[in-house]
C-alpha positions as CSV (number, residue, x, y, z in Angstrom):
1,M,1.0,-24.3,-21.1
2,S,1.9,-22.9,-17.7
3,F,-1.2,-20.6,-17.6
4,R,-4.0,-22.9,-18.4
5,C,-7.4,-21.7,-19.6
6,S,-10.5,-23.8,-19.0
7,E,-12.5,-25.1,-21.9
8,T,-15.6,-23.4,-20.6
9,P,-16.8,-20.1,-19.4
10,V,-18.9,-20.0,-16.2
11,F,-22.4,-18.5,-16.0
12,L,-23.1,-16.8,-12.6
13,P,-26.5,-16.1,-11.0
14,K,-26.7,-12.3,-10.7
15,Q,-27.9,-12.5,-7.0
16,L,-24.8,-14.5,-6.1
17,L,-22.4,-12.3,-8.0
18,D,-24.0,-9.2,-6.5
19,K,-23.5,-10.6,-3.1
20,M,-19.7,-11.2,-3.7
21,V,-19.3,-7.7,-5.1
22,R,-21.0,-6.3,-2.0
23,Y,-19.0,-8.5,0.4
24,G,-15.7,-7.4,-1.2
25,A,-16.6,-3.7,-0.8
26,E,-17.7,-4.3,2.8
27,L,-14.5,-6.1,3.7
28,Y,-12.3,-3.4,2.2
29,T,-14.3,-0.7,4.0
30,Q,-14.0,-2.5,7.3
31,L,-10.3,-2.6,7.0
32,V,-9.6,1.0,5.8
33,S,-12.0,2.5,8.3
34,N,-10.2,0.8,11.3
35,P,-7.4,3.1,12.5
36,E,-6.0,0.3,14.8
37,Y,-5.8,-2.0,11.8
38,L,-4.2,0.5,9.5
39,H,-1.6,1.3,12.2
40,A,-0.8,-2.4,12.6
41,A,-0.8,-3.1,8.9
42,S,1.6,-0.2,8.3
43,R,4.0,-1.7,10.9
44,V,4.2,-5.1,9.2
45,I,5.7,-3.6,6.0
46,P,9.3,-4.8,6.2
47,A,11.8,-2.0,6.3
48,Q,13.7,-3.4,3.3
49,F,10.5,-3.3,1.2
50,R,8.8,-0.1,2.4
51,V,8.3,2.3,-0.5
52,P,8.6,6.0,0.3
53,N,5.8,8.4,-0.3
54,G,3.1,5.7,-0.3
55,S,-0.5,6.3,-1.4
56,E,-3.4,6.8,0.9
57,Y,-5.4,4.1,-0.8
58,P,-4.7,1.0,-3.0
59,L,-5.3,1.4,-6.7
60,F,-6.3,-2.3,-7.2
61,L,-8.1,-4.8,-5.0
62,Q,-8.9,-8.5,-5.4
63,A,-11.4,-10.4,-3.3
64,D,-11.5,-14.2,-3.8
65,F,-14.4,-16.3,-2.8
66,G,-15.2,-20.0,-2.7
67,L,-18.7,-21.4,-2.6
68,V,-20.1,-23.5,0.2
69,C,-23.5,-25.2,0.4
70,E,-25.6,-24.0,3.3
71,E,-29.2,-24.6,4.4
72,H,-31.7,-25.5,1.7
73,S,-28.8,-26.2,-0.7
74,T,-28.1,-22.5,-1.3
75,L,-24.6,-21.5,-2.3
76,E,-22.9,-18.9,-0.1
77,P,-19.6,-17.2,-0.8
78,K,-16.7,-17.5,1.7
79,L,-13.6,-15.4,1.6
80,V,-10.4,-17.2,0.5
81,E,-8.2,-14.1,0.4
82,I,-8.2,-10.4,-0.1
83,Q,-5.3,-8.6,-1.7
84,A,-4.5,-5.0,-2.7
85,F,-2.4,-5.9,-5.8
86,P,-3.0,-6.0,-9.5
87,S,-4.4,-9.0,-11.3
88,I,-4.8,-10.0,-14.9
89,Y,-7.3,-7.3,-15.8
90,A,-6.4,-7.0,-19.5
91,F,-6.1,-10.8,-20.2
92,Q,-9.4,-11.5,-18.3
93,V,-11.4,-9.3,-20.7
94,A,-9.6,-10.7,-23.8
95,M,-10.4,-14.2,-22.6
96,A,-14.0,-13.4,-22.1
97,R,-14.2,-11.9,-25.6
98,E,-12.7,-15.1,-27.0
99,Y,-15.3,-17.2,-25.2
100,Q,-18.0,-15.0,-26.7
101,R,-16.5,-15.4,-30.2
102,T,-15.8,-19.1,-30.0
103,Y,-19.2,-20.1,-28.6
104,N,-21.3,-17.4,-30.3
105,L,-22.5,-16.2,-27.0
106,D,-23.6,-12.8,-28.2
107,E,-25.9,-14.5,-30.7
108,M,-27.2,-17.1,-28.2
109,Q,-28.0,-14.7,-25.4
110,Q,-28.5,-11.0,-25.8
111,G,-27.4,-8.9,-22.8
112,L,-24.6,-11.3,-21.7
113,T,-21.8,-9.4,-20.0
114,T,-18.6,-10.1,-18.1
115,F,-18.4,-6.5,-16.8
116,L,-19.6,-5.0,-13.6
117,S,-20.7,-1.4,-12.6
118,G,-22.4,-1.0,-16.0
119,L,-19.1,-1.0,-17.8
120,D,-18.5,-2.2,-21.4
121,H,-15.4,-2.8,-23.4
122,L,-14.7,0.8,-24.2
123,S,-15.4,2.2,-20.7
124,F,-13.4,-0.6,-19.1
125,Q,-10.4,0.1,-21.3
126,A,-10.7,3.8,-20.5
127,L,-10.8,3.1,-16.8
128,L,-7.8,0.7,-17.0
129,E,-5.8,3.2,-19.1
130,R,-6.5,5.9,-16.6
131,A,-5.4,3.7,-13.7
132,I,-2.2,2.5,-15.3
133,L,-1.1,5.3,-17.5
134,N,-2.6,8.2,-15.5
135,G,-2.2,10.5,-18.5
136,H,1.5,9.7,-19.3
137,S,2.7,8.6,-22.7
138,P,2.8,4.8,-22.9
139,D,6.5,4.8,-23.6
140,E,7.1,6.4,-20.2
141,V,5.2,3.7,-18.3
142,V,6.6,0.2,-17.6
143,L,5.0,-3.0,-16.4
144,L,7.6,-4.1,-13.9
145,E,8.3,-7.7,-13.1
146,I,11.0,-10.2,-12.4
147,D,11.8,-12.3,-15.5
148,P,8.5,-11.2,-17.0
149,Y,8.8,-13.4,-20.1
150,E,9.1,-16.5,-17.9
151,Q,6.1,-15.7,-15.7
152,K,2.8,-17.7,-15.8
153,T,1.0,-14.4,-16.1
154,L,2.9,-13.4,-19.3
155,P,-0.3,-13.6,-21.4
156,D,-1.7,-10.7,-19.3
157,F,1.5,-8.7,-19.7
158,L,1.4,-9.1,-23.5
159,V,-2.3,-8.2,-23.7
160,T,-1.8,-5.2,-21.5
161,Q,1.1,-4.1,-23.7
162,N,-1.0,-4.5,-26.8
163,L,-4.0,-2.6,-25.2
164,L,-2.1,0.3,-23.6
165,G,1.2,0.5,-25.5
166,L,3.4,0.4,-22.3
167,K,6.7,-1.4,-22.0
168,I,7.4,-4.7,-20.2
169,A,10.5,-4.4,-18.1
170,D,12.5,-6.7,-15.9
171,I,13.4,-4.9,-12.6
172,R,17.1,-5.7,-13.3
173,A,16.9,-3.7,-16.6
174,I,15.9,-0.5,-14.9
175,Q,18.7,2.1,-14.7
176,K,18.9,4.8,-12.1
177,Q,20.4,8.3,-12.6
178,G,20.1,10.2,-9.4
179,R,16.4,10.2,-8.5
180,R,15.3,9.4,-12.1
181,L,14.7,6.0,-13.6
182,F,15.3,4.9,-17.2
183,F,14.4,1.9,-19.3
184,E,15.8,1.4,-22.9
185,G,17.0,5.0,-22.8
186,V,13.6,6.5,-22.0
187,E,12.7,8.0,-18.6
188,V,10.2,6.0,-16.6
189,K,7.5,8.3,-15.2
190,R,5.1,5.6,-13.9
191,I,5.4,1.9,-12.8
192,Y,2.7,-0.7,-13.1
193,N,4.1,-2.9,-10.4
194,R,3.7,-6.7,-10.8
195,V,6.8,-7.6,-8.7
196,I,6.0,-10.0,-5.9
197,V,8.2,-9.4,-2.9
198,D,8.6,-13.0,-1.9
199,E,10.0,-13.8,-5.3
200,L,12.5,-11.0,-4.9
201,V,13.7,-12.8,-1.8
202,R,13.5,-16.4,-3.2
203,K,15.5,-15.4,-6.3
204,N,17.9,-13.1,-4.4
205,I,17.4,-10.5,-7.1
206,D,20.2,-8.0,-7.4
207,S,19.1,-4.9,-9.3
208,E,20.3,-1.3,-9.6
209,F,16.8,0.0,-8.8
210,K,15.3,-1.1,-5.5
211,L,11.6,-0.7,-4.7
212,T,12.6,1.3,-1.6
213,D,14.6,3.9,-3.6
214,D,13.3,7.5,-3.2
215,V,12.9,8.3,-6.9
216,E,10.8,10.5,-9.1
217,V,8.3,8.0,-10.3
218,E,4.5,7.3,-9.8
219,W,3.2,3.9,-8.8
220,A,0.3,2.3,-10.6
221,G,-0.2,0.1,-7.5
222,D,1.8,1.3,-4.5
223,P,3.8,-1.8,-3.4
224,N,3.2,-1.0,0.3
225,W,-0.5,-2.1,-0.1
226,F,0.7,-5.6,-1.0
227,F,1.4,-6.0,2.7
228,Q,-1.3,-3.7,4.1
229,I,-4.3,-5.6,2.6
230,S,-3.3,-9.2,2.4
231,K,-3.5,-12.5,4.3
232,F,-2.5,-10.3,7.3
233,S,-6.0,-8.8,7.1
234,L,-7.9,-12.0,7.6
235,P,-7.6,-12.3,11.4
236,W,-8.9,-8.7,11.7
237,L,-12.0,-9.2,9.7
238,R,-15.4,-9.8,11.3
239,H,-17.8,-10.7,8.6
240,E,-20.2,-13.5,7.7
241,S,-18.1,-14.4,4.7
242,V,-14.8,-14.8,6.6
243,P,-13.9,-18.2,8.2
244,E,-12.3,-18.2,11.6
245,T,-8.6,-17.1,11.3
246,W,-5.9,-16.5,13.8
247,F,-2.2,-15.4,13.7
248,L,-0.3,-18.5,14.6
249,S,1.7,-16.5,17.2
250,E,-1.5,-15.6,19.1
251,L,-2.8,-19.2,19.5
252,K,-2.0,-20.4,23.0
253,H,-3.5,-23.8,22.2
254,L,-3.8,-25.4,18.8
255,P,-7.1,-26.8,17.7
256,E,-7.5,-30.5,18.3
257,N,-8.4,-31.4,14.7
258,L,-5.8,-29.8,12.5
259,D,-7.3,-31.5,9.5
260,D,-10.0,-28.9,9.6
261,Y,-7.6,-26.0,9.2
262,V,-5.2,-24.5,6.6
263,L,-1.8,-23.1,7.5
264,K,-0.8,-20.1,5.3
265,P,2.4,-18.0,5.2
266,L,1.4,-14.3,5.0
267,Y,3.3,-13.1,2.0
268,S,3.6,-16.1,-0.4
269,F,1.8,-16.1,-3.7
270,A,0.1,-18.7,-5.9
271,G,-0.3,-21.1,-3.0
272,L,3.3,-21.4,-2.2
273,G,3.9,-22.7,1.3
274,V,0.2,-23.4,2.1
275,K,-0.5,-26.5,4.1
276,I,-4.0,-28.0,4.0
277,G,-4.6,-30.0,7.2
278,P,-1.1,-29.3,8.6
279,N,0.3,-31.8,11.1
280,L,1.7,-30.8,14.5
281,D,5.3,-31.4,13.4
282,E,4.9,-28.9,10.5
283,I,3.6,-26.3,12.9
284,E,6.2,-26.9,15.6
285,A,8.9,-26.6,13.0
286,I,8.1,-22.9,12.5
287,P,10.4,-20.9,14.8
288,A,8.7,-18.9,17.5
289,D,9.9,-15.6,16.1
290,Q,8.4,-16.4,12.7
291,R,4.9,-17.5,13.8
292,A,3.5,-14.0,13.4
293,N,4.1,-14.5,9.7
294,F,1.6,-17.4,9.5
295,I,-2.1,-17.7,9.9
296,L,-4.2,-20.7,10.8
297,Q,-7.6,-20.6,9.1
298,R,-10.6,-22.9,9.4
299,K,-10.9,-24.9,6.2
300,M,-14.0,-24.4,4.1
301,D,-15.6,-27.3,2.3
302,F,-16.0,-25.7,-1.1
303,V,-18.5,-27.6,-3.2
304,P,-18.1,-28.6,-6.9
305,T,-20.6,-26.5,-8.8
306,L,-19.5,-26.8,-12.4
307,E,-20.5,-29.9,-14.4
308,T,-17.8,-30.9,-16.9
309,P,-17.2,-34.0,-19.1
310,S,-14.4,-34.9,-16.6
311,G,-16.6,-34.5,-13.5
312,P,-17.9,-31.9,-11.0
313,T,-15.4,-29.1,-10.6
314,K,-15.0,-26.4,-8.0
315,V,-15.0,-22.7,-8.9
316,E,-13.3,-19.8,-7.1
317,I,-14.5,-16.3,-8.0
318,R,-12.4,-13.2,-7.8
319,I,-14.1,-9.8,-7.8
320,M,-11.7,-7.3,-9.3
321,Y,-11.8,-3.6,-8.3
322,I,-10.1,-0.4,-9.4
323,W,-10.0,2.8,-7.4
324,Q,-11.9,5.5,-9.1
325,D,-13.3,8.8,-7.9
326,G,-13.0,8.0,-4.2
327,E,-14.3,4.5,-4.2
328,M,-13.4,0.9,-5.1
329,K,-15.2,0.2,-8.3
330,P,-15.9,-3.4,-9.2
331,V,-15.0,-3.9,-12.8
332,T,-15.1,-7.6,-13.7
333,S,-14.6,-11.0,-12.3
334,L,-12.0,-13.7,-12.7
335,L,-12.7,-17.4,-12.2
336,R,-10.5,-20.3,-11.5
337,T,-11.8,-23.8,-11.8
338,G,-10.1,-27.0,-10.4
339,R,-10.4,-30.4,-9.0
340,G,-7.1,-30.4,-7.1
341,K,-6.5,-29.5,-3.4
342,M,-6.2,-25.8,-4.4
343,M,-7.0,-23.7,-7.5
344,G,-3.5,-22.9,-8.6
345,V,-1.9,-24.3,-11.8
346,D,0.5,-26.4,-9.8
347,F,-2.3,-28.2,-8.0
348,N,-4.2,-29.1,-11.2
349,K,-1.6,-30.4,-13.5
350,N,-2.5,-32.9,-16.2
351,L,-6.2,-32.2,-15.8
352,D,-8.7,-30.9,-18.3
353,W,-11.7,-28.6,-17.9
354,V,-9.8,-26.7,-15.2
355,G,-7.9,-23.4,-15.2
356,A,-8.7,-19.7,-15.7
357,S,-12.1,-18.9,-16.9
358,A,-14.4,-15.9,-17.3
359,G,-17.7,-15.3,-15.5
360,F,-20.8,-14.1,-17.4
361,L,-24.2,-12.9,-16.2
362,I,-27.3,-11.6,-17.8
363,S,-27.5,-7.8,-17.3
364,E,-30.8,-6.4,-16.2
């Protein structure tokens, strides 16, 4: 299975989870309250991918944290990445419910929850419906992707479709008539965008509808924010949870011990192009005019914190937010477990007790 789910849920200390929720909000606020940053972030949107009439704020936000061991053996979260792009909101909740059903978690522990901000299943679904549909009929809203039925995140697409009734559409199947869009003969009023720009480039996608077209459609997730809050943000952040990070183009001298660093392209996804402990030849092979599109980040020694029958396993925690009533509202968490170099599926092949998981805490 290309999207592997772990055999176990993860139980999170409330104090640690609350800290990550707070950190994510602080990082977002630091970025959007910095006019210099917003100006610079707007300029990095490539002209060929700049969507007209962009929104003033992102609709979705993800903040990913790994755990390091500090003084007195306490666990502290360190930022891996922050991204203003949708994640697997619908599937995450469905997976949590399946853990609860399979392991009788409701019977074992009253008050167990996977939701944040006091949400429950009904209020979460209402919030997600408001964010994605925004009052439109489901048949006028499409979840837009490239080859959606071949994506690793297809389980989330199908659960979202079942939950909200919207349509799943390949970008190549969208038809354009003037400034109006159509899918299967029905006008598209709103797009839940899941298209990753670097995949558009890698696959050289030729479609009638381009993301940059000035059309009469609403965006559930303005694609411009994919660039504006992203790996590009990391060198700008000043926060206890953020490891030292520089744009490769701004480094006059490389660190002596490159084994202690990670080289990341700004706009790749799922770990593509990331070099852990890059060597000098790999860095020097990057053309000078492309170095602004890479960051060099101090590597964090994330510790295994989950005991499994196959050995200690690392956990990466994503805090998932949705914009509501003028603020980024934390709604749930997503966990990835792994014993490979990175958390992605491609780095944990042929392993058990790894993959996507759900986080639970005891509500107060």
